[in-house]
ZAMARGU-4260 file (C-alpha; in steps of 0.2 Angstrom, whole numbers, plus 5000, padded with zeros to 4 digits):
<rodrens>
0) 5566/5624/5332 | 5559/5618/5347 | 5568/5631/5359 | 5559/5644/5347 | 5544/5635/5349
5) 5544/5637/5368 | 5547/5655/5368 | 5533/5657/5358 | 5522/5646/5368 | 5525/5648/5385
10) 5513/5660/5389 | 5499/5652/5380 | 5501/5633/5382 | 5488/5625/5394 | 5496/5612/5405
15) 5487/5598/5401 | 5485/5587/5415 | 5477/5570/5421 | 5463/5574/5436 | 5446/5565/5433
20) 5431/5559/5442 | 5438/5546/5451 | 5451/5559/5460 | 5438/5569/5464 | 5428/5554/5471
25) 5443/5548/5479 | 5444/5562/5491 | 5430/5566/5494 | 5424/5549/5503 | 5428/5545/5522
30) 5427/5527/5528 | 5423/5522/5547 | 5439/5526/5555 | 5442/5529/5570 | 5443/5521/5590
35) 5438/5502/5593 | 5421/5508/5602 | 5417/5521/5586 | 5419/5506/5574 | 5410/5493/5587
40) 5393/5501/5583 | 5397/5510/5565 | 5401/5526/5568 | 5383/5530/5574 | 5389/5543/5586
45) 5380/5557/5581 | 5370/5561/5596 | 5379/5552/5610 | 5398/5559/5611 | 5409/5554/5624
50) 5420/5546/5613 | 5436/5556/5603 | 5430/5548/5585 | 5411/5552/5588 | 5419/5572/5588
55) 5422/5568/5568 | 5402/5567/5566 | 5398/5578/5580 | 5409/5591/5588 | 5396/5593/5602
60) 5401/5574/5607 | 5415/5583/5617 | 5404/5591/5631 | 5395/5575/5634 | 5412/5567/5642
65) 5411/5571/5661 | 5430/5568/5665 | 5447/5574/5654 | 5450/5558/5644 | 5461/5553/5631
70) 5463/5535/5619 | 5475/5529/5606 | 5471/5517/5593 | 5479/5504/5584 | 5471/5496/5568
75) 5476/5481/5554 | 5463/5481/5540 | 5465/5469/5524 | 5456/5472/5507 | 5455/5458/5495
80) 5448/5464/5477 | 5442/5450/5465 | 5443/5456/5446 | 5435/5450/5432 | 5441/5455/5415
85) 5433/5445/5401 | 5438/5427/5402 | 5450/5431/5416 | 5447/5431/5435 | 5459/5435/5449
90) 5461/5439/5466 | 5472/5451/5477 | 5474/5455/5494 | 5484/5467/5505 | 5485/5470/5523
95) 5493/5487/5534 | 5496/5490/5551 | 5494/5508/5559 | 5490/5521/5572 | 5473/5527/5564
100) 5468/5538/5580 | 5476/5548/5594 | 5466/5561/5605 | 5462/5570/5621 | 5449/5580/5627
105) 5450/5592/5644 | 5433/5594/5653 | 5429/5608/5665 | 5415/5606/5675 | 5408/5621/5684
110) 5401/5618/5700 | 5393/5635/5701 | 5373/5629/5701 | 5366/5646/5695 | 5379/5648/5680
115) 5370/5644/5662 | 5387/5634/5658 | 5389/5618/5667 | 5403/5613/5655 | 5416/5616/5644
120) 5428/5606/5635 | 5445/5605/5623 | 5446/5592/5613 | 5464/5587/5601 | 5463/5571/5590
125) 5471/5565/5576 | 5460/5553/5565 | 5465/5544/5550 | 5449/5545/5537 | 5454/5536/5522
130) 5465/5523/5520 | 5471/5521/5500 | 5481/5504/5505 | 5475/5490/5490 | 5481/5480/5477
135) 5473/5474/5459 | 5478/5463/5446 | 5467/5458/5431 | 5471/5446/5415 | 5461/5444/5401
140) 5459/5441/5380 | 5453/5456/5373 | 5450/5464/5357 | 5454/5481/5359 | 5472/5485/5359
145) 5482/5499/5372 | 5488/5507/5354 | 5471/5517/5354 | 5477/5527/5367 | 5494/5533/5360
150) 5486/5535/5343 | 5472/5546/5353 | 5485/5557/5360 | 5496/5559/5345 | 5485/5565/5333
155) 5487/5582/5326 | 5505/5585/5333 | 5518/5588/5323 | 5532/5573/5320 | 5546/5584/5323
160) 5540/5588/5339 | 5541/5570/5345 | 5555/5564/5337 | 5574/5565/5345 | 5585/5576/5333
165) 5602/5574/5334 | 5610/5580/5349 | 5595/5578/5358 | 5590/5565/5370 | 5575/5556/5376
170) 5576/5565/5394 | 5576/5582/5386 | 5563/5581/5372 | 5549/5571/5385 | 5553/5584/5398
175) 5553/5598/5383 | 5535/5592/5378 | 5528/5593/5396 | 5535/5609/5401 | 5528/5615/5383
180) 5514/5605/5375 | 5508/5595/5389 | 5503/5578/5394 | 5495/5571/5375 | 5512/5576/5369
185) 5523/5566/5380 | 5511/5552/5377 | 5511/5554/5359 | 5531/5555/5361 | 5530/5539/5371
190) 5523/5529/5357 | 5534/5535/5344 | 5549/5532/5351 | 5544/5516/5357 | 5538/5511/5338
195) 5521/5508/5344 | 5513/5519/5333 | 5522/5528/5317 | 5518/5542/5304 | 5510/5543/5289
200) 5523/5551/5281 | 5541/5552/5288 | 5550/5562/5277 | 5536/5575/5281 | 5541/5584/5297
205) 5522/5592/5299 | 5515/5576/5299 | 5499/5574/5311 | 5492/5558/5307 | 5498/5541/5314
210) 5495/5524/5312 | 5498/5509/5324 | 5510/5497/5321 | 5500/5484/5332 | 5486/5473/5319
215) 5469/5469/5323 | 5465/5453/5332 | 5465/5447/5349 | 5478/5451/5365 | 5482/5444/5380
220) 5482/5457/5396 | 5486/5459/5411 | 5485/5475/5421 | 5492/5479/5439 | 5488/5493/5452
225) 5493/5496/5470 | 5492/5511/5479 | 5498/5517/5495 | 5492/5531/5508 | 5479/5539/5517
230) 5468/5555/5521 | 5470/5561/5539 | 5465/5577/5548 | 5470/5587/5564 | 5456/5593/5574
235) 5454/5606/5588 | 5438/5606/5596 | 5430/5616/5608 | 5412/5610/5617 | 5400/5617/5632
240) 5386/5611/5640 | 5372/5623/5644 | 5359/5620/5655 | 5360/5603/5657 | 5352/5597/5642
245) 5360/5606/5628 | 5377/5603/5619 | 5385/5613/5607 | 5404/5611/5599 | 5414/5619/5585
250) 5428/5611/5576 | 5443/5616/5565 | 5450/5603/5555 | 5467/5603/5544 | 5467/5591/5532
255) 5481/5580/5521 | 5484/5569/5507 | 5497/5556/5505 | 5494/5547/5487 | 5505/5536/5478
260) 5501/5521/5466 | 5508/5513/5452 | 5500/5505/5437 | 5506/5493/5427 | 5499/5488/5408
265) 5505/5472/5399 | 5497/5467/5383 | 5505/5453/5370 | 5499/5447/5353 | 5503/5436/5340
270) 5493/5444/5327 | 5496/5442/5309 | 5505/5459/5302 | 5511/5467/5319 | 5527/5474/5321
275) 5524/5477/5341 | 5519/5460/5348 | 5522/5466/5368 | 5518/5482/5378 | 5523/5484/5394
280) 5518/5503/5399 | 5520/5507/5419 | 5514/5524/5427 | 5516/5530/5445 | 5508/5545/5453
285) 5513/5554/5468 | 5501/5565/5476 | 5501/5578/5492 | 5489/5588/5498 | 5483/5600/5511
290) 5465/5607/5516 | 5455/5616/5529 | 5436/5611/5535 | 5426/5615/5548 | 5411/5608/5557
295) 5398/5615/5568 | 5385/5602/5579 | 5373/5602/5594 | 5366/5587/5603 | 5349/5590/5614
300) 5345/5579/5629 | 5328/5578/5627 | 5326/5564/5644 | 5335/5554/5652 | 5330/5542/5638
305) 5329/5552/5622 | 5345/5561/5612 | 5344/5572/5596 | 5360/5578/5587 | 5364/5587/5573
310) 5380/5594/5563 | 5386/5602/5547 | 5404/5601/5541 | 5409/5613/5529 | 5416/5609/5510
315) 5434/5605/5512 | 5446/5617/5504 | 5462/5607/5497 | 5479/5612/5488 | 5485/5596/5479
320) 5501/5597/5472 | 5505/5581/5460 | 5521/5571/5452 | 5523/5558/5438 | 5534/5548/5428
325) 5533/5537/5417 | 5540/5521/5403 | 5535/5511/5389 | 5543/5497/5384 | 5538/5486/5368
330) 5542/5469/5358 | 5546/5464/5342 | 5548/5447/5337 | 5558/5452/5320 | 5567/5469/5327
335) 5569/5466/5346 | 5564/5476/5363 | 5564/5497/5362 | 5563/5506/5378 | 5559/5521/5381
340) 5561/5527/5401 | 5563/5548/5402 | 5573/5550/5418 | 5560/5564/5420 | 5550/5568/5434
345) 5531/5579/5430 | 5527/5590/5442 | 5510/5598/5438 | 5506/5614/5443 | 5495/5617/5461
350) 5477/5613/5459 | 5462/5617/5472 | 5447/5602/5475 | 5435/5608/5486 | 5426/5592/5492
355) 5407/5594/5497 | 5401/5597/5514 | 5390/5586/5525 | 5375/5588/5534 | 5370/5575/5549
360) 5354/5572/5559 | 5356/5558/5573 | 5347/5551/5588 | 5348/5539/5601 | 5340/5531/5614
365) 5348/5525/5631 | 5342/5513/5642 | 5352/5519/5657 | 5367/5508/5663 | 5361/5495/5653
370) 5365/5500/5633 | 5359/5512/5620 | 5352/5512/5601 | 5359/5525/5590 | 5357/5530/5574
375) 5364/5544/5561 | 5359/5550/5541 | 5371/5559/5531 | 5372/5568/5517 | 5383/5574/5504
380) 5380/5582/5487 | 5394/5577/5475 | 5390/5585/5462 | 5395/5601/5471 | 5414/5594/5471
385) 5426/5608/5461 | 5441/5606/5452 | 5452/5628/5451 | 5467/5634/5447 | 5477/5651/5449
390) 5488/5645/5434 | 5486/5640/5417 | 5474/5625/5419 | 5456/5627/5415 | 5444/5613/5425
395) 5427/5620/5417 | 5426/5604/5408 | 5431/5593/5423 | 5418/5601/5433 | 5404/5601/5421
400) 5407/5583/5419 | 5408/5581/5439 | 5389/5589/5439 | 5384/5576/5426 | 5389/5562/5433
405) 5390/5562/5451 | 5374/5564/5463 | 5370/5568/5480 | 5375/5553/5490 | 5365/5545/5508
410) 5373/5538/5522 | 5364/5529/5536 | 5373/5519/5551 | 5365/5510/5567 | 5372/5505/5582
415) 5369/5497/5599 | 5377/5493/5615 | 5374/5481/5628 | 5381/5482/5645 | 5386/5470/5659
420) 5395/5475/5672 | 5411/5482/5667 | 5409/5471/5649 | 5403/5482/5636 | 5397/5471/5617
425) 5393/5482/5603 | 5386/5480/5585 | 5382/5490/5570 | 5375/5490/5552 | 5381/5504/5537
430) 5375/5508/5520 | 5381/5521/5510 | 5373/5528/5493 | 5385/5527/5478 | 5390/5546/5472
435) 5387/5540/5453 | 5372/5542/5445 | 5377/5527/5436 | 5380/5514/5450 | 5389/5503/5439
440) 5404/5514/5441 | 5406/5512/5459 | 5390/5503/5468 | 5384/5508/5484 | 5395/5500/5501
445) 5386/5490/5513 | 5394/5483/5530 | 5393/5478/5547 | 5402/5480/5565 | 5407/5470/5580
450) 5414/5474/5597 | 5417/5474/5614 | 5426/5482/5627 | 5430/5481/5646 | 5433/5493/5658
455) 5446/5493/5671 | 5440/5510/5680 | 5453/5521/5674 | 5458/5511/5659 | 5447/5504/5646
460) 5452/5492/5632 | 5439/5490/5616 | 5440/5480/5601 | 5431/5477/5586 | 5430/5472/5570
465) 5422/5478/5555 | 5415/5473/5538 | 5412/5481/5520 | 5410/5476/5503 | 5407/5487/5486
470) 5406/5484/5469 | 5416/5495/5455 | 5425/5496/5436 | 5442/5500/5436 | 5446/5509/5421
475) 5462/5508/5417 | 5465/5523/5408 | 5452/5536/5411 | 5443/5547/5397 | 5456/5540/5382
480) 5449/5528/5367 | 5456/5514/5377 | 5441/5511/5388 | 5444/5493/5393 | 5440/5491/5411
485) 5439/5477/5424 | 5423/5472/5437 | 5430/5473/5454 | 5422/5469/5470 | 5430/5474/5488
490) 5430/5465/5503 | 5437/5475/5517 | 5439/5468/5535 | 5448/5477/5548 | 5453/5472/5567
495) 5455/5487/5579 | 5460/5490/5597 | 5459/5505/5606 | 5467/5510/5624 | 5456/5523/5634
500) 5462/5534/5650 | 5453/5544/5660 | 5464/5558/5665
</rodrens>
């Protein structure tokens, strides 16, 4: 019966996957990462240049270099998540250490005084743009059960499709449903085979109505979330200085995404009438993506004191692939444990994601060799984010939801540097608006930074510390009837070390 259904449906079934707005925001945002000098001034480098990470903001920055130079950066990061969930409060923290910047710029100075082109620069750089490593644990007592998640997915699906018939296996049926019916049918199968939900009429193979074996009452719940990975990009840059006052540059960027996440939800109850007393639901996600973007920018040296900068970054066009695995375990005080653990990896069809472009305006005031003050303003319209697919997936509803939920967001970065002999002292502040119209979902992000550097001549060594904080709602299962979420306060701090060399 199921083999016949496969033959009839393979050309008409729409594959249902789990992409949502949080994915769009996750891959669109960028942290302040890069060299220690860049981070020590909170990334306010749009009108300054002269630093390899400044190319992230304004490609014309490479033409500010007087000589060829290279740098490598090591960063230690820590994130603490404080989660409030009903009557429960918990703290989780995680740390990691990695090389997040490597690059070089090669400078050709034109000695011909009559030429309009004074300098040409070629830059090659790798920059980590987002760090996904974090952990979160939330616990509390709720009046809502996770059974609503599985009931929502199951209603309308025939019983015979989510039942293991003689000669079939859990792995086989779960994989079959993923290939033909999609995500919802797989969730219904997990719920039914673990006895969490039950058909209204067990004798009717065409039954499409289900009820829960968990009685109403109170539920002790725990949610664990762990993610690893990063966003990064490789950049090829060309810059030039014209007429001594104008600097122009272009970037071609190759982006990549590497994101892994595991979530585990536990629920326990002693409610009268419950046939199921414990639930453990585990999900794993692995995401790989590759993309492309371009940037163009300019810096105008108004005088020896004042510089102005402007840059445009195109949208990034990603191609993304995802894989998931799932496991559901239940326990009954009467009947014992039931485990549904399909040995199946769900490979979703490749899809495209266009993240928003960015426009940046900058101003810098220089006080000779004594120091400087710099300010950057950037704007990014998150509502223009768009999913697309060359296959069966239709993202039109999700794209409309993005337009209605997300908004344009401004970012302000201010930085300063004071020099005393070979020593440099730095500080900065950053403010980033929420990409959501409802800031309760994800609040504004604020941060500050401090840094110090020493110039040995050919070699420079810089150290920076930066801190940021942000509030968010961590919804456990977005776009489902189980709407429970934790309130999370995130605090991130980083310690960065950069070694630079004049080539």
